[in-house]
C-alpha positions as CSV (number, residue, x, y, z in Angstrom):
1,M,104.1,79.9,92.0
2,T,102.2,77.9,89.3
3,S,99.4,79.6,87.6
4,Q,96.9,77.1,89.0
5,R,97.9,77.7,92.6
6,M,97.8,81.4,91.9
7,Y,94.2,81.1,90.7
8,D,93.2,79.3,93.9
9,R,93.9,82.5,96.0
10,T,92.1,85.8,96.3
11,F,93.6,88.8,94.7
12,G,94.8,90.1,98.1
13,E,96.3,86.7,99.1
14,T,98.1,86.5,95.7
15,I,99.7,89.9,95.8
16,R,100.8,89.4,99.4
17,H,102.3,86.1,98.6
18,I,104.2,87.5,95.6
19,R,105.3,90.7,97.5
20,E,106.6,88.6,100.4
21,N,108.4,86.2,98.1
22,K,110.2,89.2,96.5
23,G,111.1,90.5,99.9
24,M,109.2,93.7,99.3
25,L,107.7,95.7,102.2
26,L,104.1,97.0,102.2
27,R,105.4,100.6,102.3
28,Q,107.4,100.0,99.1
29,V,104.4,98.8,97.2
30,A,102.2,101.6,98.7
31,A,104.8,104.3,97.7
32,A,105.0,102.9,94.2
33,L,101.2,103.0,94.0
34,E,101.1,106.4,95.6
35,I,98.6,105.2,98.2
36,D,98.7,104.8,102.0
37,T,100.3,101.7,103.4
38,A,97.0,101.0,105.3
39,L,95.1,100.8,102.0
40,I,97.4,98.3,100.4
41,S,97.3,96.3,103.6
42,K,93.5,96.3,103.5
43,I,93.6,95.2,99.8
44,E,95.9,92.3,100.8
45,R,93.5,91.3,103.6
46,G,90.4,91.5,101.3
47,E,88.9,94.4,103.3
48,R,89.1,96.7,100.3
49,T,89.0,96.2,96.5
50,A,91.8,97.5,94.3
51,Q,90.8,99.7,91.4
52,K,91.5,98.4,87.9
53,E,94.2,101.0,87.4
54,Q,95.9,99.8,90.6
55,V,95.9,96.2,89.5
56,S,97.8,97.3,86.3
57,K,100.3,99.2,88.4
58,I,100.7,96.3,90.9
59,T,101.6,93.9,88.0
60,T,104.4,96.3,87.0
61,I,105.6,96.7,90.6
62,L,105.6,93.0,91.4
63,E,106.8,92.1,87.9
64,V,104.1,89.6,87.1
65,P,102.0,89.2,83.9
66,E,99.1,91.6,84.0
67,E,96.7,89.0,82.6
68,E,97.2,86.6,85.6
69,L,96.4,89.3,88.2
70,M,93.6,90.7,86.2
71,I,91.9,87.3,86.0
72,I,92.1,86.9,89.8
73,W,90.9,90.4,90.4
74,L,87.9,90.0,88.0
75,S,87.2,86.6,89.6
76,D,87.0,88.2,93.0
77,K,84.6,90.9,91.7
78,I,82.3,88.3,90.1
79,L,82.4,86.1,93.2
80,T,81.4,89.1,95.4
81,I,78.3,89.5,93.2
82,V,77.2,85.8,93.0
83,E,78.5,84.1,96.1
84,E,75.3,84.4,98.1
85,E,73.1,83.3,95.2
86,P,71.8,79.7,95.4
87,M,72.0,79.4,91.6
88,A,75.5,80.9,91.3
89,Y,76.9,78.0,89.5
90,K,74.1,77.9,87.0
91,V,74.4,81.6,86.4
92,L,78.1,81.3,85.7
93,K,77.6,78.4,83.4
94,Q,75.0,80.4,81.4
95,T,77.3,83.3,81.3
96,E,80.1,81.1,80.0
97,K,77.8,79.9,77.2
98,R,77.0,83.5,76.3
99,I,80.6,84.6,76.4
100,T,81.8,81.7,74.2
101,K,79.0,82.3,71.7
102,N,80.5,85.8,70.8
């Protein structure tokens, strides 16, 4: 999957896509993460948010660059905060300016 297509998906959609393409079962990923299969299923469906430590482990399990999944995970977190705000785009642009200033 190209990086651009990967970034168009949610974190859960992304890890499901990668897992399925690798022929891995939910229970295999859950066992490697030492969590319940239902929890990883909820993460894939967007009903639960993975913890940062889990994201790092998932990258190892799925053999993908940590930076790519971390970007998607953080993007999902930010979107959750601003998606209902009418000025979300302006807020993000202002934040971008502040980040690039440092």
